[in-house]
C-alpha positions in Angstrom: -16.2 -0.1 -37.1 -14.8 1.3 -33.7 -11.7 3.3 -33.4 -9.8 0.3 -32.4 -10.8 -1.4 -35.8 -10.2 1.6 -37.7 -6.7 1.7 -36.3 -6.0 -2.0 -37.0 -7.3 -1.3 -40.7 -5.4 1.7 -41.1 -8.5 4.2 -41.4 -7.3 7.9 -40.5 -10.3 9.1 -38.9 -10.6 12.8 -37.6 -10.1 11.9 -34.0 -6.9 10.5 -34.8 -5.7 13.8 -36.4 -7.0 15.8 -33.8 -5.5 13.8 -31.0 -2.2 13.6 -32.5 -2.0 17.3 -33.3 -2.5 18.0 -29.7 0.3 15.6 -28.7 2.7 16.5 -31.3 3.0 13.1 -32.7 1.8 11.7 -36.0 -1.7 10.0 -37.0 0.2 7.0 -38.0 2.3 6.8 -34.4 -1.4 7.2 -32.5 -2.9 4.6 -34.6 -0.4 2.3 -34.1 -0.6 2.5 -30.3 -4.6 2.1 -30.7 -3.9 -1.1 -32.5 -1.4 -2.5 -30.3 -3.8 -1.5 -27.1 -1.1 0.7 -25.7 -2.8 3.8 -26.5 -6.8 4.5 -25.8 -8.6 7.4 -27.2 -12.1 7.6 -24.9 -14.7 9.0 -27.3 -18.0 8.0 -27.3 -19.6 8.2 -30.7 -22.8 9.9 -29.7 -21.4 13.0 -28.8 -18.6 15.5 -30.0 -15.5 16.3 -27.8 -14.0 19.9 -27.9 -10.8 18.8 -26.3 -10.5 15.0 -27.2 -7.6 13.0 -25.3 -5.4 10.0 -26.3 -3.7 8.3 -23.3 -0.9 5.9 -23.1 2.4 4.8 -24.3 4.6 7.5 -25.8 2.2 10.5 -24.9 1.8 12.9 -22.0 0.8 11.7 -18.8 -2.9 12.8 -18.3 -5.1 13.7 -15.2 -8.5 12.7 -14.5 -10.6 14.7 -11.9 -13.5 12.8 -10.2 -16.7 15.0 -9.0 -20.3 13.9 -8.4 -23.4 14.5 -5.9 -23.8 12.5 -2.9 -27.0 11.5 -1.1 -26.3 14.3 1.5 -25.1 16.8 -1.1 -27.6 16.6 -4.0 -27.9 18.7 -7.2 -26.6 19.7 -10.4 -24.9 23.1 -9.9 -22.2 22.6 -7.3 -20.8 19.6 -9.7 -21.0 21.9 -12.5 -19.3 24.7 -10.8 -16.5 21.8 -9.6 -16.3 20.8 -13.2 -15.5 24.2 -14.2 -12.9 24.5 -11.5 -11.2 21.1 -12.8 -11.2 22.1 -16.4 -9.8 25.6 -15.7 -6.9 23.7 -13.5 -6.3 21.6 -16.4 -8.0 18.1 -16.1 -7.8 16.2 -19.1 -10.7 14.0 -18.2 -13.6 13.9 -15.5 -15.6 11.3 -13.9 -19.1 11.8 -12.9 -19.2 9.7 -9.5 -22.7 11.0 -8.3 -25.0 8.9 -6.0 -27.1 11.5 -4.9 -30.2 13.3 -6.7 -31.6 12.7 -9.9 -28.7 10.9 -11.4 -29.7 10.9 -15.0 -30.2 14.7 -15.0 -27.1 15.4 -13.2 -25.1 13.2 -15.6 -26.5 14.9 -18.4 -25.8 18.2 -17.3 -22.3 17.5 -16.8 -21.8 16.0 -20.1 -23.7 18.8 -21.8 -21.1 21.2 -20.3 -17.7 18.7 -20.4 -15.6 19.3 -23.3 -13.3 16.6 -22.5 -14.0 12.7 -22.1 -16.4 11.9 -19.2 -16.2 8.6 -17.3 -18.7 7.1 -14.9 -19.2 3.9 -12.7 -22.6 2.7 -13.6 -23.0 0.4 -10.8 -23.3 3.5 -8.4 -26.4 4.7 -10.4 -27.8 1.1 -10.3 -27.4 0.6 -6.6 -28.6 4.2 -5.7 -31.8 4.0 -7.8 -32.6 0.4 -6.2 -31.9 1.5 -2.5 -32.9 5.2 -2.6 -35.9 4.7 -5.1 -37.2 1.4 -4.5 -36.1 0.5 -1.0 -34.1 -2.6 -1.9 -30.7 -4.2 -0.7 -27.7 -3.6 -2.8 -27.6 -7.4 -3.5 -31.0 -7.5 -4.6 -30.6 -5.6 -7.9 -30.9 -8.0 -11.0 -28.1 -8.5 -13.7 -30.8 -7.0 -16.3 -31.4 -3.5 -14.3 -27.5 -3.3 -14.1 -26.9 -3.7 -17.7 -29.7 -1.4 -18.4 -27.8 1.2 -16.5 -24.8 0.4 -18.5 -26.7 0.7 -21.8 -28.4 4.1 -20.9 -25.2 5.9 -19.6 -23.4 4.7 -23.1 -26.5 6.1 -25.3 -26.4 9.6 -23.4 -22.7 9.7 -24.2 -20.2 8.4 -21.4 -16.7 8.1 -22.9 -15.3 5.9 -20.5 -16.9 3.5 -17.9 -15.2 1.8 -14.8 -16.7 -1.8 -14.3 -15.1 -4.1 -12.0 -15.2 -7.2 -14.2 -12.0 -8.9 -12.6 -13.3 -9.7 -9.2 -14.5 -13.5 -9.1 -15.7 -16.1 -6.5 -11.7 -17.3 -7.1 -10.4 -13.9 -6.0 -12.7 -13.8 -2.9 -11.9 -17.1 -1.8 -8.1 -15.9 -1.8 -9.2 -12.8 0.1 -10.9 -14.9 2.7 -7.8 -16.8 3.0 -5.3 -14.1 4.1 -5.3 -11.3 6.6 -6.2 -8.1 5.2 -6.1 -4.6 7.5 -8.8 -3.0 5.5 -10.6 -5.8 3.4 -12.1 -4.0 0.4 -12.2 -0.2 -0.3 -13.3 0.1 -3.8 -16.6 1.2 -3.5 -17.9 -0.2 -6.8 -16.1 -3.7 -5.8 -17.8 -3.8 -2.5 -21.3 -3.4 -4.1 -20.4 -6.3 -6.8 -19.1 -8.6 -3.6 -22.5 -8.0 -2.0 -24.4 -8.8 -5.1 -22.5 -11.9 -5.5 -23.4 -12.8 -1.8 -26.8 -12.0 -2.2 -27.3 -14.2 -5.4 -24.6 -16.7 -4.6 -23.5 -16.3 -8.2 -20.7 -15.3 -10.4 -19.7 -11.7 -11.0 -22.3 -10.8 -13.7 -19.6 -8.7 -15.4 -17.3 -11.4 -15.6 -20.0 -14.1 -16.3 -21.8 -11.9 -19.0 -18.5 -10.3 -20.3 -19.3 -10.7 -24.0 -22.8 -9.0 -23.5 -21.1 -6.1 -21.8 -18.2 -5.7 -24.5 -21.1 -5.7 -27.4 -22.9 -2.7 -25.7 -19.5 -0.6 -25.3 -18.6 -1.6 -28.7 -22.2 -0.2 -30.2 -21.6 3.1 -28.6 -17.5 3.4 -28.5 -17.1 3.3 -24.8 -13.6 2.7 -23.4 -13.5 0.1 -21.0 -11.8 0.8 -17.6 -11.1 -2.2 -15.9 -11.8 -1.4 -12.3 -9.3 -2.8 -9.5 -12.0 -3.9 -7.0 -9.3 -5.2 -4.5 -7.0 -2.4 -4.7 -5.2 -1.7 -1.3 -6.8 0.5 1.1 -3.7 1.1 3.2 0.1 0.4 2.6 0.0 -2.8 4.6 -2.6 -4.3 2.1 -0.3 -3.5 -1.0 0.7 -6.2 -3.6 -1.2 -9.0 -1.7 -2.5 -12.4 -3.3 -6.0 -10.8 -3.7 -4.9 -7.4 -5.8 -2.4 -9.7 -8.1 -5.0 -12.4 -8.6 -7.5 -9.7 -9.7 -4.8 -8.3 -12.0 -4.3 -11.6 -13.6 -8.0 -11.4 -14.6 -7.5 -8.2 -15.7 -5.2 -9.2 -17.8 -7.2 -12.2 -19.8 -10.2 -10.0 -19.8 -7.9 -7.1 -21.5 -7.2 -9.2 -24.4 -10.8 -10.5 -24.7 -12.2 -6.7 -25.2 -9.3 -6.0 -27.6 -10.6 -9.2 -30.0 -14.1 -7.8 -29.4 -12.8 -4.0 -31.0 -13.0 -2.5 -27.7 -10.4 0.0 -26.2 -9.1 -0.9 -22.6 -7.7 1.3 -19.7 -6.5 -0.8 -16.4 -7.1 0.9 -13.1 -4.4 0.5 -10.4 -3.9 1.2 -6.5 -4.6 2.5 -4.5 -2.1 2.7 -1.5 1.3 1.5 -1.7 4.7 2.1 -0.1 7.2 4.1 -2.6 9.4 1.1 -2.9 6.4 -1.1 -4.3 5.1 1.4 -7.1 7.6 0.8 -9.9 7.2 -2.9 -9.7 3.4 -2.9 -9.7 3.7 -0.5 -13.0 5.8 -3.0 -14.4 3.8 -6.1 -13.3 0.7 -4.5 -14.8 2.2 -3.6 -18.0 3.4 -7.2 -18.4 0.3 -8.8 -17.4 -2.0 -6.5 -19.4 0.2 -6.3 -22.2 0.9 -2.9 -22.2 -2.7 -1.4 -21.9 -2.8 2.2 -20.5 -2.5 2.2 -16.8 -4.7 4.4 -14.8 -3.7 4.9 -10.9 -5.4 6.6 -8.1 -2.5 8.2 -6.3 -0.8 6.0 -5.4 -0.9 7.4 -1.9 2.4 6.9 -0.5 1.4 7.1 3.3 -1.7 6.4 5.5 -1.3 9.4 7.9 -1.8 12.7 6.1 -5.5 13.3 6.1 -6.3 16.8 4.7 -3.0 16.4 2.5 -3.6 13.4 0.5 -3.3 15.5 -2.7 0.3 15.7 -1.8 0.7 11.7 -1.0 -1.1 11.4 -4.2 1.0 13.2 -6.2 4.2 11.7 -4.7 3.1 8.4 -5.6 1.7 9.5 -8.8 4.9 11.2 -10.0 6.6 7.7 -9.1 4.1 5.6 -10.6 4.2 7.8 -14.0 7.8 8.0 -14.4 7.7 4.1 -14.0 5.1 3.9 -17.1 1.5 4.7 -15.6 -0.4 6.6 -17.9 -3.1 8.5 -16.3 -3.5 9.9 -12.9 -6.7 9.9 -11.1 -6.3 13.0 -9.0 -6.7 12.6 -4.9 -7.9 16.0 -3.4 -7.2 17.2 0.4 -10.4 15.9 1.3 -9.7 12.3 0.4 -11.0 9.9 3.5 -13.0 12.9 5.1 -15.8 14.5 3.2 -17.3 15.4 -0.4 -14.4 17.8 -1.9 -15.4 21.4 -2.3 -14.7 23.5 -5.4 -11.2 24.6 -3.9 -10.5 20.9 -2.9 -11.0 20.0 -6.7 -8.5 22.8 -7.8 -6.0 21.8 -5.4 -6.1 18.3 -6.3 -6.1 18.8 -10.2 -3.0 20.9 -9.7 -1.2 18.6 -7.6 -1.6 15.8 -9.9 -0.6 18.1 -12.9 2.8 18.8 -11.2 3.1 15.1 -10.7 2.4 14.3 -14.3 4.5 17.2 -15.6 7.5 16.0 -13.4 7.2 12.4 -14.8 7.0 13.5 -18.3 10.5 15.3 -18.1 11.8 11.9 -16.3 10.4 9.8 -19.2 11.8 12.2 -21.8 8.4 12.9 -23.5 9.1 15.5 -26.4 8.5 19.1 -25.4 7.9 18.1 -21.7 11.3 20.4 -20.6 10.6 23.4 -22.8 8.2 25.1 -20.5 10.5 24.5 -17.6 13.5 25.9 -19.8 11.6 29.2 -20.4 10.4 29.6 -16.7 14.2 29.5 -16.0 14.9 32.2 -18.7 12.0 34.3 -17.3 13.5 33.9 -13.6 16.9 34.9 -14.8 15.3 38.1 -16.2 13.3 38.6 -13.0 10.5 38.8 -15.4 7.7 38.2 -13.1 4.7 38.7 -15.5 6.6 35.7 -17.5 7.0 33.7 -14.5 3.2 34.1 -13.4 1.9 33.2 -17.2 4.1 30.4 -17.4 3.0 28.6 -13.9 0.5 25.6 -13.6 -1.5 27.8 -11.3 -1.2 31.7 -12.4 -3.9 32.6 -10.0 -2.1 31.5 -6.8 1.2 32.6 -8.3 0.1 36.3 -8.9 -1.6 36.5 -5.6 1.7 35.3 -3.9 3.7 38.2 -5.8 1.0 40.8 -4.7 1.2 39.6 -1.1 4.9 40.3 -1.3 4.4 43.7 -2.8 6.2 45.3 0.5 9.4 45.2 -1.6 9.3 47.6 -4.2 12.4 46.7 -6.2 12.2 44.2 -9.1 13.3 41.1 -6.7 11.2 39.7 -4.3 10.4 40.2 -0.7 12.5 37.2 0.5 15.6 38.3 -0.9 15.1 42.1 -1.9 18.4 43.9 -2.5 20.2 40.8 -1.9 18.7 38.8 -4.7 21.3 36.1 -5.8 20.3 36.5 -9.5 21.1 40.5 -9.3 24.2 39.8 -7.0 25.7 37.4 -9.7 25.0 39.4 -12.7 26.8 42.6 -10.7 29.7 40.7 -9.9 30.4 38.9 -13.5 29.9 42.1 -15.7 32.7 43.0 -17.6 34.6 45.7 -15.5 34.5 49.4 -16.8 38.0 50.3 -17.8 39.2 53.7 -15.9 38.4 56.7 -17.7 35.3 55.5 -19.3 
């Protein structure tokens, strides 16, 4: 039985109990969500997770961090360092997007050290193996080789996979019939388009969808339906190609549920602020409430080096509107492979967005930490404030850097601290003669 089938039958497995406890909800609430498809628990049956995660309606907003080697930066150790940084910063899940080096070794080492759900994009490995090791073109890979990669990664223990099932000949025809500034910016989506052009065939993930679902169900892999046509700039947002693919994803979601496979839907991308809420509502409607996993969205195209901020702004709006899972964006987005520090800043920015949205959504307990922080600030309890912060290391460093003022306030206000002045002004006046 898959987790979805357990939920439909009312079978309480340990994973439901563990995730419910971490969310502060009942196992029954969690199981009802999994049965409806509005909650997913990425958890491959071939490995044990120290920090399992449930994502979806009625739960806290989760954050994913992408890591992975490239052709120019190969090796396992740098990615393990990024993994540790991402986990320390609070990532709820991690994706290995490696395309350089021994990809099986990289993935298996990351899996071995990763206590949270791990995702991959299997077409990346299929393409890298074909191009780098065998000198083939992207389109020359066989359907059988692609599916063998998926099976291998599932057997290794990957918990969720981004697979671009929704881009079809019909979608491509709509794209070619309209003006788009940036075409397709999804790497996996572009690989599938190249494959379709080379073979003059339908998307193999769409055409052989039932075969794909059978592999995923066998190993309890959650299907993250990739958005091949996500907008890569604000001008391309919410166009016909994006919506056509979303309609396909809605149809594929129901088929996956019927097969006992859990589903997450991936979303845009780059998007003006005024379109984000409408996109979330549309996705939830078309995909029947399946958890929504968004990259950003980035709300402006002109901030390279600061895209963790543009992504956090869009992520907060999207999560407040109902998105469930934020894929972080680092300062290095559009510029380079992220460093460890880029990873840390990306996770923290997305954690801020997720937490702010949870407060706005009224997630039970979300406001508690902020109330406690206000109490610590009012008491000028610097140690307590640092401990409660999302990034204690940075908060502590900033406090130490302001140490030129030796009082109990900070170096900005010093003796003129508003909290101290207010408390002094409102203290009961001492009676004369006391």
